[in-house]
PyMOL Python script that loads the backbone (N, CA, C, O; Angstrom):
from pymol import cmd

cmd.read_pdbstr("""\
ATOM      1  N   MET A   1     -17.304  32.070   7.493  1.00  0.00           N
ATOM      2  CA  MET A   1     -16.859  30.701   7.641  1.00  0.00           C
ATOM      3  C   MET A   1     -15.806  30.422   6.571  1.00  0.00           C
ATOM      4  O   MET A   1     -16.018  30.675   5.386  1.00  0.00           O
ATOM      5  N   GLU A   2     -14.690  29.905   7.009  1.00  0.00           N
ATOM      6  CA  GLU A   2     -13.594  29.608   6.090  1.00  0.00           C
ATOM      7  C   GLU A   2     -13.550  28.110   5.808  1.00  0.00           C
ATOM      8  O   GLU A   2     -13.665  27.280   6.710  1.00  0.00           O
ATOM      9  N   PHE A   3     -13.381  27.797   4.535  1.00  0.00           N
ATOM     10  CA  PHE A   3     -13.303  26.399   4.110  1.00  0.00           C
ATOM     11  C   PHE A   3     -11.938  26.182   3.493  1.00  0.00           C
ATOM     12  O   PHE A   3     -11.597  26.828   2.502  1.00  0.00           O
ATOM     13  N   LYS A   4     -11.156  25.287   4.059  1.00  0.00           N
ATOM     14  CA  LYS A   4      -9.788  25.072   3.586  1.00  0.00           C
ATOM     15  C   LYS A   4      -9.575  23.594   3.290  1.00  0.00           C
ATOM     16  O   LYS A   4      -9.925  22.729   4.092  1.00  0.00           O
ATOM     17  N   LEU A   5      -8.998  23.319   2.128  1.00  0.00           N
ATOM     18  CA  LEU A   5      -8.679  21.954   1.743  1.00  0.00           C
ATOM     19  C   LEU A   5      -7.179  21.718   1.848  1.00  0.00           C
ATOM     20  O   LEU A   5      -6.384  22.505   1.333  1.00  0.00           O
ATOM     21  N   ASP A   6      -6.801  20.659   2.501  1.00  0.00           N
ATOM     22  CA  ASP A   6      -5.400  20.238   2.547  1.00  0.00           C
ATOM     23  C   ASP A   6      -5.277  18.959   1.740  1.00  0.00           C
ATOM     24  O   ASP A   6      -6.057  18.023   1.915  1.00  0.00           O
ATOM     25  N   PHE A   7      -4.302  18.929   0.866  1.00  0.00           N
ATOM     26  CA  PHE A   7      -4.091  17.757   0.036  1.00  0.00           C
ATOM     27  C   PHE A   7      -3.051  16.840   0.668  1.00  0.00           C
ATOM     28  O   PHE A   7      -2.069  17.299   1.252  1.00  0.00           O
ATOM     29  N   ILE A   8      -3.279  15.564   0.543  1.00  0.00           N
ATOM     30  CA  ILE A   8      -2.315  14.577   1.024  1.00  0.00           C
ATOM     31  C   ILE A   8      -1.178  14.516   0.020  1.00  0.00           C
ATOM     32  O   ILE A   8      -1.408  14.288  -1.168  1.00  0.00           O
ATOM     33  N   GLN A   9       0.044  14.718   0.488  1.00  0.00           N
ATOM     34  CA  GLN A   9       1.210  14.684  -0.384  1.00  0.00           C
ATOM     35  C   GLN A   9       1.880  13.318  -0.388  1.00  0.00           C
ATOM     36  O   GLN A   9       2.306  12.835  -1.437  1.00  0.00           O
ATOM     37  N   ASP A  10       1.974  12.698   0.774  1.00  0.00           N
ATOM     38  CA  ASP A  10       2.615  11.390   0.935  1.00  0.00           C
ATOM     39  C   ASP A  10       1.747  10.512   1.825  1.00  0.00           C
ATOM     40  O   ASP A  10       1.093  10.981   2.757  1.00  0.00           O
ATOM     41  N   LYS A  11       1.765   9.235   1.509  1.00  0.00           N
ATOM     42  CA  LYS A  11       0.999   8.280   2.311  1.00  0.00           C
ATOM     43  C   LYS A  11       1.732   6.943   2.234  1.00  0.00           C
ATOM     44  O   LYS A  11       2.093   6.492   1.147  1.00  0.00           O
ATOM     45  N   ILE A  12       1.947   6.318   3.370  1.00  0.00           N
ATOM     46  CA  ILE A  12       2.605   5.017   3.408  1.00  0.00           C
ATOM     47  C   ILE A  12       1.614   4.020   4.004  1.00  0.00           C
ATOM     48  O   ILE A  12       1.027   4.262   5.058  1.00  0.00           O
ATOM     49  N   GLU A  13       1.440   2.894   3.307  1.00  0.00           N
ATOM     50  CA  GLU A  13       0.500   1.881   3.766  1.00  0.00           C
ATOM     51  C   GLU A  13       1.200   0.533   3.858  1.00  0.00           C
ATOM     52  O   GLU A  13       2.119   0.238   3.094  1.00  0.00           O
ATOM     53  N   PHE A  14       0.749  -0.275   4.805  1.00  0.00           N
ATOM     54  CA  PHE A  14       1.330  -1.586   5.075  1.00  0.00           C
ATOM     55  C   PHE A  14       0.297  -2.667   4.774  1.00  0.00           C
ATOM     56  O   PHE A  14      -0.885  -2.513   5.081  1.00  0.00           O
ATOM     57  N   PHE A  15       0.752  -3.751   4.176  1.00  0.00           N
ATOM     58  CA  PHE A  15      -0.131  -4.846   3.802  1.00  0.00           C
ATOM     59  C   PHE A  15       0.505  -6.163   4.239  1.00  0.00           C
ATOM     60  O   PHE A  15       1.728  -6.273   4.319  1.00  0.00           O
ATOM     61  N   GLU A  16      -0.339  -7.166   4.523  1.00  0.00           N
ATOM     62  CA  GLU A  16       0.170  -8.480   4.889  1.00  0.00           C
ATOM     63  C   GLU A  16      -0.834  -9.554   4.468  1.00  0.00           C
ATOM     64  O   GLU A  16      -2.042  -9.320   4.427  1.00  0.00           O
ATOM     65  N   ALA A  17      -0.297 -10.736   4.158  1.00  0.00           N
ATOM     66  CA  ALA A  17      -1.141 -11.853   3.741  1.00  0.00           C
ATOM     67  C   ALA A  17      -0.342 -13.144   3.857  1.00  0.00           C
ATOM     68  O   ALA A  17       0.882 -13.128   3.983  1.00  0.00           O
ATOM     69  N   PHE A  18      -1.062 -14.264   3.811  1.00  0.00           N
ATOM     70  CA  PHE A  18      -0.413 -15.574   3.894  1.00  0.00           C
ATOM     71  C   PHE A  18      -0.077 -16.158   2.533  1.00  0.00           C
ATOM     72  O   PHE A  18       0.547 -17.216   2.445  1.00  0.00           O
ATOM     73  N   ASP A  19      -0.494 -15.464   1.455  1.00  0.00           N
ATOM     74  CA  ASP A  19      -0.073 -15.898   0.115  1.00  0.00           C
ATOM     75  C   ASP A  19       0.118 -14.658  -0.759  1.00  0.00           C
ATOM     76  O   ASP A  19      -0.470 -13.605  -0.512  1.00  0.00           O
ATOM     77  N   LEU A  20       0.942 -14.809  -1.771  1.00  0.00           N
ATOM     78  CA  LEU A  20       1.327 -13.689  -2.618  1.00  0.00           C
ATOM     79  C   LEU A  20       0.148 -13.150  -3.430  1.00  0.00           C
ATOM     80  O   LEU A  20       0.059 -11.944  -3.659  1.00  0.00           O
ATOM     81  N   LYS A  21      -0.740 -14.013  -3.858  1.00  0.00           N
ATOM     82  CA  LYS A  21      -1.895 -13.596  -4.650  1.00  0.00           C
ATOM     83  C   LYS A  21      -2.802 -12.661  -3.851  1.00  0.00           C
ATOM     84  O   LYS A  21      -3.271 -11.650  -4.375  1.00  0.00           O
ATOM     85  N   THR A  22      -3.047 -12.992  -2.601  1.00  0.00           N
ATOM     86  CA  THR A  22      -3.888 -12.154  -1.736  1.00  0.00           C
ATOM     87  C   THR A  22      -3.215 -10.814  -1.471  1.00  0.00           C
ATOM     88  O   THR A  22      -3.867  -9.770  -1.491  1.00  0.00           O
ATOM     89  N   LEU A  23      -1.915 -10.847  -1.224  1.00  0.00           N
ATOM     90  CA  LEU A  23      -1.174  -9.603  -0.988  1.00  0.00           C
ATOM     91  C   LEU A  23      -1.264  -8.692  -2.212  1.00  0.00           C
ATOM     92  O   LEU A  23      -1.512  -7.493  -2.083  1.00  0.00           O
ATOM     93  N   GLU A  24      -1.065  -9.259  -3.378  1.00  0.00           N
ATOM     94  CA  GLU A  24      -1.132  -8.479  -4.614  1.00  0.00           C
ATOM     95  C   GLU A  24      -2.520  -7.874  -4.806  1.00  0.00           C
ATOM     96  O   GLU A  24      -2.648  -6.729  -5.240  1.00  0.00           O
ATOM     97  N   LYS A  25      -3.555  -8.640  -4.485  1.00  0.00           N
ATOM     98  CA  LYS A  25      -4.928  -8.154  -4.614  1.00  0.00           C
ATOM     99  C   LYS A  25      -5.170  -6.971  -3.678  1.00  0.00           C
ATOM    100  O   LYS A  25      -5.769  -5.974  -4.081  1.00  0.00           O
ATOM    101  N   LYS A  26      -4.709  -7.077  -2.436  1.00  0.00           N
ATOM    102  CA  LYS A  26      -4.878  -5.990  -1.468  1.00  0.00           C
ATOM    103  C   LYS A  26      -4.180  -4.721  -1.938  1.00  0.00           C
ATOM    104  O   LYS A  26      -4.747  -3.631  -1.858  1.00  0.00           O
ATOM    105  N   VAL A  27      -2.954  -4.858  -2.428  1.00  0.00           N
ATOM    106  CA  VAL A  27      -2.190  -3.699  -2.886  1.00  0.00           C
ATOM    107  C   VAL A  27      -2.879  -3.064  -4.093  1.00  0.00           C
ATOM    108  O   VAL A  27      -3.034  -1.844  -4.142  1.00  0.00           O
ATOM    109  N   ASN A  28      -3.290  -3.870  -5.056  1.00  0.00           N
ATOM    110  CA  ASN A  28      -3.946  -3.336  -6.255  1.00  0.00           C
ATOM    111  C   ASN A  28      -5.251  -2.621  -5.943  1.00  0.00           C
ATOM    112  O   ASN A  28      -5.565  -1.600  -6.556  1.00  0.00           O
ATOM    113  N   GLU A  29      -6.014  -3.153  -4.989  1.00  0.00           N
ATOM    114  CA  GLU A  29      -7.253  -2.486  -4.586  1.00  0.00           C
ATOM    115  C   GLU A  29      -6.962  -1.116  -3.990  1.00  0.00           C
ATOM    116  O   GLU A  29      -7.666  -0.148  -4.277  1.00  0.00           O
ATOM    117  N   GLN A  30      -5.930  -1.033  -3.163  1.00  0.00           N
ATOM    118  CA  GLN A  30      -5.609   0.240  -2.537  1.00  0.00           C
ATOM    119  C   GLN A  30      -5.038   1.235  -3.543  1.00  0.00           C
ATOM    120  O   GLN A  30      -5.254   2.440  -3.412  1.00  0.00           O
ATOM    121  N   ILE A  31      -4.317   0.745  -4.535  1.00  0.00           N
ATOM    122  CA  ILE A  31      -3.826   1.626  -5.594  1.00  0.00           C
ATOM    123  C   ILE A  31      -5.008   2.296  -6.287  1.00  0.00           C
ATOM    124  O   ILE A  31      -4.972   3.499  -6.547  1.00  0.00           O
ATOM    125  N   GLU A  32      -6.044   1.536  -6.584  1.00  0.00           N
ATOM    126  CA  GLU A  32      -7.234   2.094  -7.229  1.00  0.00           C
ATOM    127  C   GLU A  32      -7.928   3.125  -6.331  1.00  0.00           C
ATOM    128  O   GLU A  32      -8.375   4.164  -6.818  1.00  0.00           O
ATOM    129  N   HIS A  33      -8.022   2.847  -5.034  1.00  0.00           N
ATOM    130  CA  HIS A  33      -8.646   3.794  -4.098  1.00  0.00           C
ATOM    131  C   HIS A  33      -7.843   5.095  -4.044  1.00  0.00           C
ATOM    132  O   HIS A  33      -8.416   6.184  -4.021  1.00  0.00           O
ATOM    133  N   ASN A  34      -6.526   4.976  -4.024  1.00  0.00           N
ATOM    134  CA  ASN A  34      -5.685   6.165  -3.893  1.00  0.00           C
ATOM    135  C   ASN A  34      -5.617   6.983  -5.177  1.00  0.00           C
ATOM    136  O   ASN A  34      -5.292   8.169  -5.130  1.00  0.00           O
ATOM    137  N   LYS A  35      -5.915   6.380  -6.312  1.00  0.00           N
ATOM    138  CA  LYS A  35      -5.997   7.143  -7.557  1.00  0.00           C
ATOM    139  C   LYS A  35      -7.077   8.213  -7.448  1.00  0.00           C
ATOM    140  O   LYS A  35      -6.946   9.295  -8.019  1.00  0.00           O
ATOM    141  N   ALA A  36      -8.145   7.909  -6.712  1.00  0.00           N
ATOM    142  CA  ALA A  36      -9.256   8.851  -6.550  1.00  0.00           C
ATOM    143  C   ALA A  36      -8.825  10.117  -5.810  1.00  0.00           C
ATOM    144  O   ALA A  36      -9.415  11.180  -6.001  1.00  0.00           O
ATOM    145  N   ILE A  37      -7.808  10.006  -4.973  1.00  0.00           N
ATOM    146  CA  ILE A  37      -7.313  11.185  -4.253  1.00  0.00           C
ATOM    147  C   ILE A  37      -5.975  11.650  -4.824  1.00  0.00           C
ATOM    148  O   ILE A  37      -5.180  12.299  -4.144  1.00  0.00           O
ATOM    149  N   MET A  38      -5.749  11.299  -6.097  1.00  0.00           N
ATOM    150  CA  MET A  38      -4.600  11.783  -6.868  1.00  0.00           C
ATOM    151  C   MET A  38      -3.244  11.353  -6.310  1.00  0.00           C
ATOM    152  O   MET A  38      -2.276  12.111  -6.367  1.00  0.00           O
ATOM    153  N   LEU A  39      -3.180  10.139  -5.772  1.00  0.00           N
ATOM    154  CA  LEU A  39      -1.916   9.600  -5.289  1.00  0.00           C
ATOM    155  C   LEU A  39      -1.488   8.448  -6.191  1.00  0.00           C
ATOM    156  O   LEU A  39      -2.297   7.593  -6.551  1.00  0.00           O
ATOM    157  N   GLY A  40      -0.218   8.436  -6.549  1.00  0.00           N
ATOM    158  CA  GLY A  40       0.341   7.354  -7.343  1.00  0.00           C
ATOM    159  C   GLY A  40       1.402   6.622  -6.548  1.00  0.00           C
ATOM    160  O   GLY A  40       1.871   7.123  -5.526  1.00  0.00           O
ATOM    161  N   VAL A  41       1.780   5.450  -7.002  1.00  0.00           N
ATOM    162  CA  VAL A  41       2.797   4.646  -6.314  1.00  0.00           C
ATOM    163  C   VAL A  41       4.168   5.261  -6.557  1.00  0.00           C
ATOM    164  O   VAL A  41       4.567   5.484  -7.700  1.00  0.00           O
ATOM    165  N   HIS A  42       4.873   5.529  -5.483  1.00  0.00           N
ATOM    166  CA  HIS A  42       6.233   6.068  -5.566  1.00  0.00           C
ATOM    167  C   HIS A  42       7.262   4.962  -5.353  1.00  0.00           C
ATOM    168  O   HIS A  42       8.327   4.968  -5.971  1.00  0.00           O
ATOM    169  N   GLY A  43       6.940   4.016  -4.478  1.00  0.00           N
ATOM    170  CA  GLY A  43       7.859   2.924  -4.212  1.00  0.00           C
ATOM    171  C   GLY A  43       7.182   1.785  -3.471  1.00  0.00           C
ATOM    172  O   GLY A  43       6.195   1.980  -2.762  1.00  0.00           O
ATOM    173  N   VAL A  44       7.737   0.586  -3.651  1.00  0.00           N
ATOM    174  CA  VAL A  44       7.197  -0.611  -2.997  1.00  0.00           C
ATOM    175  C   VAL A  44       8.358  -1.429  -2.458  1.00  0.00           C
ATOM    176  O   VAL A  44       9.361  -1.624  -3.145  1.00  0.00           O
ATOM    177  N   THR A  45       8.224  -1.906  -1.231  1.00  0.00           N
ATOM    178  CA  THR A  45       9.164  -2.889  -0.689  1.00  0.00           C
ATOM    179  C   THR A  45       8.339  -4.063  -0.170  1.00  0.00           C
ATOM    180  O   THR A  45       7.199  -3.894   0.264  1.00  0.00           O
ATOM    181  N   HIS A  46       8.929  -5.243  -0.223  1.00  0.00           N
ATOM    182  CA  HIS A  46       8.187  -6.417   0.229  1.00  0.00           C
ATOM    183  C   HIS A  46       9.138  -7.421   0.862  1.00  0.00           C
ATOM    184  O   HIS A  46      10.342  -7.407   0.609  1.00  0.00           O
ATOM    185  N   GLN A  47       8.580  -8.277   1.676  1.00  0.00           N
ATOM    186  CA  GLN A  47       9.349  -9.310   2.359  1.00  0.00           C
ATOM    187  C   GLN A  47       8.519 -10.573   2.478  1.00  0.00           C
ATOM    188  O   GLN A  47       7.289 -10.541   2.440  1.00  0.00           O
ATOM    189  N   MET A  48       9.231 -11.698   2.624  1.00  0.00           N
ATOM    190  CA  MET A  48       8.575 -12.966   2.886  1.00  0.00           C
ATOM    191  C   MET A  48       9.263 -13.578   4.102  1.00  0.00           C
ATOM    192  O   MET A  48      10.488 -13.541   4.218  1.00  0.00           O
ATOM    193  N   HIS A  49       8.481 -14.128   4.987  1.00  0.00           N
ATOM    194  CA  HIS A  49       9.000 -14.747   6.200  1.00  0.00           C
ATOM    195  C   HIS A  49       8.441 -16.162   6.289  1.00  0.00           C
ATOM    196  O   HIS A  49       7.268 -16.389   5.993  1.00  0.00           O
ATOM    197  N   ILE A  50       9.262 -17.095   6.689  1.00  0.00           N
ATOM    198  CA  ILE A  50       8.809 -18.467   6.924  1.00  0.00           C
ATOM    199  C   ILE A  50       8.941 -18.746   8.414  1.00  0.00           C
ATOM    200  O   ILE A  50      10.024 -18.614   8.983  1.00  0.00           O
ATOM    201  N   ASP A  51       7.828 -19.133   9.049  1.00  0.00           N
ATOM    202  CA  ASP A  51       7.872 -19.386  10.486  1.00  0.00           C
ATOM    203  C   ASP A  51       8.390 -20.793  10.786  1.00  0.00           C
ATOM    204  O   ASP A  51       8.764 -21.534   9.877  1.00  0.00           O
ATOM    205  N   GLU A  52       8.405 -21.145  12.061  1.00  0.00           N
ATOM    206  CA  GLU A  52       8.948 -22.437  12.505  1.00  0.00           C
ATOM    207  C   GLU A  52       8.215 -23.631  11.903  1.00  0.00           C
ATOM    208  O   GLU A  52       8.793 -24.704  11.727  1.00  0.00           O
ATOM    209  N   ASP A  53       6.939 -23.432  11.589  1.00  0.00           N
ATOM    210  CA  ASP A  53       6.119 -24.513  11.044  1.00  0.00           C
ATOM    211  C   ASP A  53       6.166 -24.578   9.516  1.00  0.00           C
ATOM    212  O   ASP A  53       5.474 -25.395   8.908  1.00  0.00           O
ATOM    213  N   GLY A  54       6.969 -23.732   8.904  1.00  0.00           N
ATOM    214  CA  GLY A  54       7.113 -23.735   7.452  1.00  0.00           C
ATOM    215  C   GLY A  54       6.060 -22.930   6.711  1.00  0.00           C
ATOM    216  O   GLY A  54       6.000 -22.986   5.482  1.00  0.00           O
ATOM    217  N   ARG A  55       5.223 -22.177   7.430  1.00  0.00           N
ATOM    218  CA  ARG A  55       4.211 -21.346   6.781  1.00  0.00           C
ATOM    219  C   ARG A  55       4.837 -20.044   6.303  1.00  0.00           C
ATOM    220  O   ARG A  55       5.661 -19.444   6.992  1.00  0.00           O
ATOM    221  N   LYS A  56       4.433 -19.622   5.119  1.00  0.00           N
ATOM    222  CA  LYS A  56       4.945 -18.373   4.551  1.00  0.00           C
ATOM    223  C   LYS A  56       4.056 -17.209   4.960  1.00  0.00           C
ATOM    224  O   LYS A  56       2.839 -17.350   5.089  1.00  0.00           O
ATOM    225  N   PHE A  57       4.681 -16.064   5.161  1.00  0.00           N
ATOM    226  CA  PHE A  57       3.983 -14.836   5.510  1.00  0.00           C
ATOM    227  C   PHE A  57       4.577 -13.721   4.653  1.00  0.00           C
ATOM    228  O   PHE A  57       5.785 -13.487   4.683  1.00  0.00           O
ATOM    229  N   PHE A  58       3.728 -13.037   3.891  1.00  0.00           N
ATOM    230  CA  PHE A  58       4.177 -11.982   2.988  1.00  0.00           C
ATOM    231  C   PHE A  58       3.739 -10.623   3.523  1.00  0.00           C
ATOM    232  O   PHE A  58       2.646 -10.486   4.073  1.00  0.00           O
ATOM    233  N   SER A  59       4.595  -9.627   3.358  1.00  0.00           N
ATOM    234  CA  SER A  59       4.237  -8.262   3.734  1.00  0.00           C
ATOM    235  C   SER A  59       4.788  -7.299   2.696  1.00  0.00           C
ATOM    236  O   SER A  59       5.755  -7.594   1.992  1.00  0.00           O
ATOM    237  N   ALA A  60       4.143  -6.133   2.620  1.00  0.00           N
ATOM    238  CA  ALA A  60       4.580  -5.104   1.676  1.00  0.00           C
ATOM    239  C   ALA A  60       4.322  -3.727   2.271  1.00  0.00           C
ATOM    240  O   ALA A  60       3.374  -3.523   3.029  1.00  0.00           O
ATOM    241  N   VAL A  61       5.185  -2.794   1.911  1.00  0.00           N
ATOM    242  CA  VAL A  61       5.022  -1.391   2.269  1.00  0.00           C
ATOM    243  C   VAL A  61       4.964  -0.620   0.961  1.00  0.00           C
ATOM    244  O   VAL A  61       5.859  -0.734   0.123  1.00  0.00           O
ATOM    245  N   VAL A  62       3.905   0.166   0.789  1.00  0.00           N
ATOM    246  CA  VAL A  62       3.745   0.937  -0.438  1.00  0.00           C
ATOM    247  C   VAL A  62       3.745   2.418  -0.077  1.00  0.00           C
ATOM    248  O   VAL A  62       2.987   2.863   0.785  1.00  0.00           O
ATOM    249  N   HIS A  63       4.612   3.171  -0.755  1.00  0.00           N
ATOM    250  CA  HIS A  63       4.701   4.617  -0.569  1.00  0.00           C
ATOM    251  C   HIS A  63       3.940   5.286  -1.714  1.00  0.00           C
ATOM    252  O   HIS A  63       4.320   5.177  -2.880  1.00  0.00           O
ATOM    253  N   PHE A  64       2.872   5.971  -1.361  1.00  0.00           N
ATOM    254  CA  PHE A  64       2.084   6.713  -2.343  1.00  0.00           C
ATOM    255  C   PHE A  64       2.495   8.179  -2.266  1.00  0.00           C
ATOM    256  O   PHE A  64       2.754   8.710  -1.186  1.00  0.00           O
ATOM    257  N   LYS A  65       2.550   8.818  -3.421  1.00  0.00           N
ATOM    258  CA  LYS A  65       2.957  10.225  -3.473  1.00  0.00           C
ATOM    259  C   LYS A  65       2.016  10.963  -4.418  1.00  0.00           C
ATOM    260  O   LYS A  65       1.505  10.392  -5.381  1.00  0.00           O
ATOM    261  N   ALA A  66       1.799  12.241  -4.125  1.00  0.00           N
ATOM    262  CA  ALA A  66       0.907  13.061  -4.945  1.00  0.00           C
ATOM    263  C   ALA A  66       1.445  13.167  -6.367  1.00  0.00           C
ATOM    264  O   ALA A  66       2.641  13.360  -6.588  1.00  0.00           O
ATOM    265  N   LYS A  67       0.529  13.036  -7.323  1.00  0.00           N
ATOM    266  CA  LYS A  67       0.911  13.190  -8.724  1.00  0.00           C
ATOM    267  C   LYS A  67       1.089  14.679  -9.008  1.00  0.00           C
ATOM    268  O   LYS A  67       0.290  15.512  -8.581  1.00  0.00           O
ATOM    269  N   SER A  68       2.148  14.986  -9.735  1.00  0.00           N
ATOM    270  CA  SER A  68       2.370  16.421 -10.026  1.00  0.00           C
ATOM    271  C   SER A  68       1.978  16.790 -11.421  1.00  0.00           C
ATOM    272  O   SER A  68       2.104  17.951 -11.811  1.00  0.00           O
TER     273      SER A  68
END
""", "prot")
cmd.dss("prot")
cmd.show_as("cartoon", "prot")
cmd.util.cbc("prot")
cmd.orient("prot")
């Protein structure tokens, strides 16, 4: 029986929330989870959108990369 481990090299995750504080909390929680599998933040992009009713919507894309 052969046992083979493949390591995750890159991972991109998407987050969304109706306020910036919640978005930041979601991203920070996932950063901590990904530290356990040896992934660090490589890059972050974010956007804010305001709909017709004036409500704000925040989103972020975080690129995690294997620590070398």
